[in-house]
C-alpha positions in Angstrom: 0.0 0.0 0.0 1.4 3.4 -1.0 1.5 5.9 1.9 1.3 9.6 1.1 2.9 12.0 3.4 0.7 15.1 3.1 3.4 17.4 4.6 6.0 16.2 2.2 3.5 16.5 -0.7 2.9 20.1 0.2 6.6 20.7 0.5 7.3 18.9 -2.8 6.1 21.8 -4.9 9.4 22.7 -6.4 10.5 26.3 -7.1 10.1 25.6 -10.8 6.5 24.5 -10.2 5.8 27.5 -8.1 7.2 29.8 -10.8 5.1 28.1 -13.5 2.0 28.4 -11.3 2.7 32.0 -10.6 3.2 32.9 -14.3 0.1 31.0 -15.3 -2.1 32.6 -12.7 -0.7 36.0 -13.5 -1.5 35.7 -17.2 -5.0 34.3 -16.5 -5.9 37.0 -14.0 -4.6 39.7 -16.3 -6.7 38.4 -19.2 -9.8 38.3 -17.0 -9.2 41.8 -15.7 -8.6 43.1 -19.3 -11.7 41.4 -20.6 -13.7 43.0 -17.7 -12.5 46.4 -18.9 -13.6 45.5 -22.5 -17.0 44.4 -21.1 -17.5 47.8 -19.4 -16.7 49.4 -22.8 -19.9 47.7 -24.1 -18.0 45.3 -26.2 -18.4 41.5 -26.1 -15.1 40.3 -24.4 -15.4 36.8 -25.9 -15.8 38.2 -29.4 -12.8 40.5 -28.8 -10.7 37.6 -27.5 -11.6 35.3 -30.3 -10.5 38.0 -32.8 -7.2 38.5 -31.0 -6.5 34.7 -31.2 -7.6 34.7 -34.9 -5.3 37.6 -35.7 -2.3 35.8 -34.0 -2.9 32.1 -34.8 -5.7 31.9 -37.3 -3.7 31.6 -40.5 -0.2 30.9 -41.8 0.4 34.7 -42.1 -1.0 35.3 -38.7 1.3 32.7 -37.1 4.2 34.2 -39.1 3.5 37.7 -37.7 3.4 36.3 -34.2 6.9 34.8 -34.8 8.1 38.1 -36.2 6.9 39.9 -33.0 8.4 37.1 -30.9 12.0 37.5 -32.3 13.0 40.8 -30.7 11.2 39.9 -27.5 13.3 36.7 -27.1 16.4 38.8 -27.3 15.3 41.5 -24.9 13.8 38.9 -22.5 17.2 37.1 -22.4 18.9 40.5 -21.9 17.0 41.3 -18.8 17.3 37.7 -17.5 21.0 37.7 -18.0 21.6 40.7 -15.8 18.9 39.6 -13.3 20.5 36.1 -12.8 23.6 38.0 -11.6 21.6 40.1 -9.2 21.7 43.1 -11.5 18.8 45.1 -13.0 19.3 46.2 -16.6 16.5 48.6 -17.6 18.4 49.9 -20.6 17.4 47.3 -23.2 15.5 49.9 -25.3 18.6 52.1 -25.6 20.9 49.1 -26.2 18.5 47.9 -28.9 18.8 51.2 -30.7 22.6 51.3 -30.5 22.6 47.7 -31.8 20.3 48.7 -34.7 22.4 51.7 -35.5 25.6 49.6 -35.5 24.1 46.9 -37.7 22.8 49.5 -40.1 26.2 51.1 -40.5 27.7 47.7 -41.5 24.7 46.8 -43.6 24.8 50.1 -45.6 28.4 51.1 -45.8 30.4 47.9 -45.9 30.2 46.8 -49.5 31.6 44.0 -51.5 31.0 41.2 -49.0 29.0 38.1 -50.0 25.8 37.4 -48.2 27.2 34.6 -46.1 29.7 37.1 -44.6 27.8 40.4 -44.8 24.7 39.4 -42.8 26.7 37.8 -40.0 29.0 40.9 -39.9 26.0 43.1 -39.4 24.6 40.9 -36.7 27.9 40.9 -34.9 28.1 44.7 -35.2 24.6 44.9 -33.6 25.8 42.6 -30.7 29.0 44.6 -30.2 27.2 48.0 -30.2 24.7 46.8 -27.6 27.4 45.1 -25.6 29.5 48.3 -25.4 26.5 50.3 -24.3 25.7 47.8 -21.6 29.4 47.4 -20.6 29.6 51.1 -20.0 26.7 51.0 -17.4 28.5 48.1 -15.8 31.8 50.1 -15.7 30.0 53.0 -14.0 28.8 50.6 -11.3 32.2 49.0 -10.6 34.1 52.2 -10.9 31.9 54.5 -8.9 29.2 52.4 -7.3 26.5 54.1 -9.5 23.3 52.1 -9.6 22.9 50.3 -12.9 19.1 50.9 -12.5 19.6 54.6 -12.8 22.4 54.7 -15.3 20.7 52.2 -17.8 17.4 54.2 -17.7 19.3 57.5 -18.3 21.3 55.9 -21.1 18.1 54.9 -22.9 17.3 58.5 -23.6 20.9 59.2 -24.8 20.9 56.2 -27.1 17.5 56.9 -28.6 18.2 60.5 -29.3 21.7 59.8 -30.6 20.2 57.3 -33.0 17.6 59.9 -34.1 20.4 62.4 -34.7 22.5 59.9 -36.8 19.4 59.0 -38.9 18.5 62.7 -39.5 22.1 63.8 -40.0 25.4 61.9 -40.7 23.6 58.7 -41.9 20.6 60.3 -43.5 19.6 59.2 -47.0 21.0 61.9 -49.3 18.0 62.2 -51.7 15.2 61.0 -49.4 12.2 63.0 -48.4 11.8 61.1 -45.1 14.2 60.9 -42.1 15.8 57.6 -42.7 19.1 56.0 -43.7 19.7 54.5 -47.1 18.3 51.0 -47.5 20.6 48.2 -46.3 22.4 46.2 -49.0 20.6 43.0 -50.2 23.6 40.9 -49.1 23.0 41.9 -45.5 19.2 41.1 -45.4 18.0 38.1 -43.3 16.2 35.7 -45.7 12.6 34.8 -45.3 12.1 31.3 -43.9 8.4 30.9 -44.8 7.3 31.9 -48.3 4.7 34.6 -48.6 5.2 35.9 -45.0 7.5 38.3 -43.2 9.0 35.7 -40.8 12.8 35.6 -41.4 16.0 33.9 -40.3 16.1 36.1 -37.2 13.6 33.9 -35.5 15.8 30.8 -35.9 18.8 32.8 -34.7 16.8 33.9 -31.6 15.9 30.3 -30.7 19.5 29.3 -31.2 20.6 32.1 -28.9 18.1 30.9 -26.3 19.8 27.5 -26.4 23.2 29.1 -26.0 21.8 31.2 -23.1 20.7 28.0 -21.4 24.1 26.3 -22.0 26.0 29.3 -20.7 24.0 29.5 -17.5 23.6 25.9 -16.7 26.7 24.2 -18.2 29.6 26.6 -18.1 31.9 27.6 -15.3 31.3 31.3 -15.9 27.6 30.7 -15.9 27.8 29.0 -12.6 29.8 32.1 -11.2 27.1 34.4 -12.6 24.3 32.4 -10.9 26.2 32.2 -7.6 26.9 35.9 -7.7 23.2 36.6 -8.3 22.2 34.2 -5.4 24.7 35.5 -2.9 27.5 38.0 -3.8 29.2 37.5 -0.5 29.4 33.8 -1.0 30.7 34.4 -4.6 33.5 36.7 -3.3 34.4 34.1 -0.6 34.9 31.4 -3.3 37.3 33.8 -5.2 35.0 35.0 -8.0 36.0 38.4 -9.3 32.9 40.5 -8.8 34.2 43.4 -10.9 34.9 41.3 -14.0 31.7 39.3 -13.6 29.5 42.5 -13.5 31.3 43.9 -16.6 30.9 40.6 -18.5 27.2 40.2 -17.6 26.3 43.8 -18.4 28.1 43.5 -21.7 26.3 40.2 -22.6 23.0 41.7 -21.5 23.5 44.7 -23.7 24.7 42.6 -26.6 21.5 40.5 -26.4 19.4 43.7 -26.6 21.6 44.9 -29.4 20.7 41.7 -31.3 17.1 42.6 -31.1 17.9 45.9 -32.9 19.9 44.1 -35.5 17.1 41.6 -36.0 14.6 44.5 -36.7 16.9 46.2 -39.2 18.1 43.2 -41.1 14.9 41.2 -41.0 12.0 43.7 -40.9 12.8 47.4 -41.4 15.7 47.2 -43.9 16.7 50.7 -43.0 17.1 52.7 -39.9 14.3 55.1 -38.9 14.1 57.4 -35.9 11.6 55.0 -34.3 12.1 51.3 -34.9 10.8 49.8 -31.7 7.3 49.9 -30.2 8.8 49.2 -26.8 10.5 45.8 -27.3 13.1 46.7 -24.7 10.6 47.4 -22.0 8.4 44.5 -23.0 11.5 42.3 -22.5 11.2 43.0 -18.7 7.8 41.5 -18.6 8.8 38.6 -20.9 11.6 37.7 -18.5 9.4 38.1 -15.5 6.7 35.8 -16.9 9.4 33.3 -17.8 11.0 33.7 -14.3 14.4 34.3 -16.1 14.5 30.8 -17.4 15.2 30.0 -21.1 12.1 28.0 -21.7 10.0 30.5 -19.7 11.3 33.4 -21.8 10.1 31.5 -25.0 6.7 31.2 -23.4 6.6 34.8 -22.3 7.8 36.0 -25.8 5.1 33.9 -27.4 2.4 35.4 -25.2 3.5 39.0 -25.9 4.1 38.2 -29.6 0.5 36.9 -29.7 -0.8 40.0 -28.0 1.0 42.3 -30.4 0.1 40.3 -33.6 -3.5 39.7 -32.6 -4.1 43.2 -31.2 -4.6 44.7 -34.7 -7.3 42.2 -35.6 -9.1 42.8 -32.3 -9.0 46.5 -33.0 -10.4 46.2 -36.5 -13.1 43.7 -35.9 -14.2 44.2 -32.3 -13.4 47.9 -32.2 -11.3 47.5 -29.1 -8.6 50.2 -28.7 -5.1 48.8 -29.4 -4.0 50.3 -26.0 -5.8 47.4 -24.3 -2.7 45.3 -25.2 -0.6 47.7 -23.0 -3.2 47.3 -20.3 -2.9 43.5 -20.4 0.9 43.7 -20.3 0.7 46.1 -17.4 -1.6 43.7 -15.5 0.8 40.8 -16.2 3.8 42.7 -14.7 1.8 43.7 -11.6 0.5 40.2 -11.1 3.8 38.5 -11.5 5.7 40.9 -9.3 3.0 40.8 -6.6 2.8 37.0 -6.7 6.6 36.7 -6.4 6.6 38.9 -3.3 3.8 36.8 -1.8 5.4 33.5 -2.5 8.8 34.6 -1.2 7.3 35.8 2.0 5.4 32.5 2.3 8.5 30.5 1.8 10.4 32.6 4.3 7.7 32.1 6.9 7.7 28.4 6.3 11.5 28.3 6.7 11.4 30.2 9.9 8.6 28.0 11.2 10.8 24.9 10.6 14.1 26.3 11.9 12.7 28.3 14.8 12.2 25.3 17.3 15.6 23.9 16.4 17.2 27.2 17.1 15.4 27.4 20.5 16.6 23.9 21.5 20.2 24.9 20.8 
C-alpha cells in the first residue's frame, strides 16, 4: 500500500513548479481583468478575445506575424534575465536595442563587396557589439563609482534613442530621401525569409539558437555558474574567489549585446533601413517577458510567445471588435503587476515556512 505524506507532498512543490504556477495565474488573472474592462466598454469580451487569437494564430500569415513579433522579445527577455541572474537590473534594453540597430545599419549600408554569407553575420555581430559596449559602460560606471545600474541604464536609454535619431537625421541620412531615414541596407545583409509569402525571417531561428546558447551558458559553463552564484549570494561568490568586478562587466556586456541583437534583428529582417523610431517598446516588454518566464530560457520563450501573440492579434481585435489597441498595453501592465506581486507573496510565504521549521531547532540549541 502506498503511503502519502501530506506534509511532504505540500513541501514537494518545487520552485520551478511555483514559478510556473505564478506565471500561469498572473496571465490568467490579467486576461480576466482586461476582458472585464472590455465588457465595461460595451464590447463583447469573448468576441474580442476570439478575434485576437484569430489575428495571431488563425492563418499561416498570422502565425508568421506572431513569430516576427516574438523574435526581438526573445532577445530583450534574455537581456533582462542575463543581468537579473547575476543580481543586476538592466533597464536599458531599449537604448541598447537602438545602438545595436544603428551599428548593424552602419555595417549593412556602408560595408560593401561582401558576399551574403559574410555580410549578414558581420551586421549581426556589429549589432551585438554595439549593444554590448552600451551595456558594458553601465557596468563600468557601477564597478568604478558604485553608480546604480538601474539609474544609469534608464538614463542611457534617452541618450541612445536621441543619438540614433540624430544619426538618422544627420550623418547617416539618405541623401535624396524625403523622409528621415538611412539608405536601405544592401541586399547581401538582409536576413532571408524562412516561410514563403510571409515576413518571418531567419532572425527567429537565430533567436531560438541564442536561447539554447543562453541555457548552455548559465547551466553548463563555469562562468555561468559564477554568474548564478553571484546573483544568489554575492558575498558567497566573493568568498569562493569570484572576481565580482569582471563578472559584473561581463554580464552587463552580454546583457547589452543580447538587446543589441534585437535591434539588428529588426533592421536586417523587418525594417531594412534605420528610422528614428524602430521599436514599439520591445526593450521594455523584455522585462515582462523575463518576469513571466522567471528568467529561465524556456519560460522566456513562453513569455515572448504570449507577448508576440498579443501584439500580432491586437490589430485584428481592434479592426473587428473595435477594441482600442491600447488594451494590449493594459494586459501587459496587469501581467507585470500580477507576476511581481505573486513573487513577493510566494517569497514571504517560503520565508515564513522556513522560519517555522528552523525556529524550534534554534530554540533547543
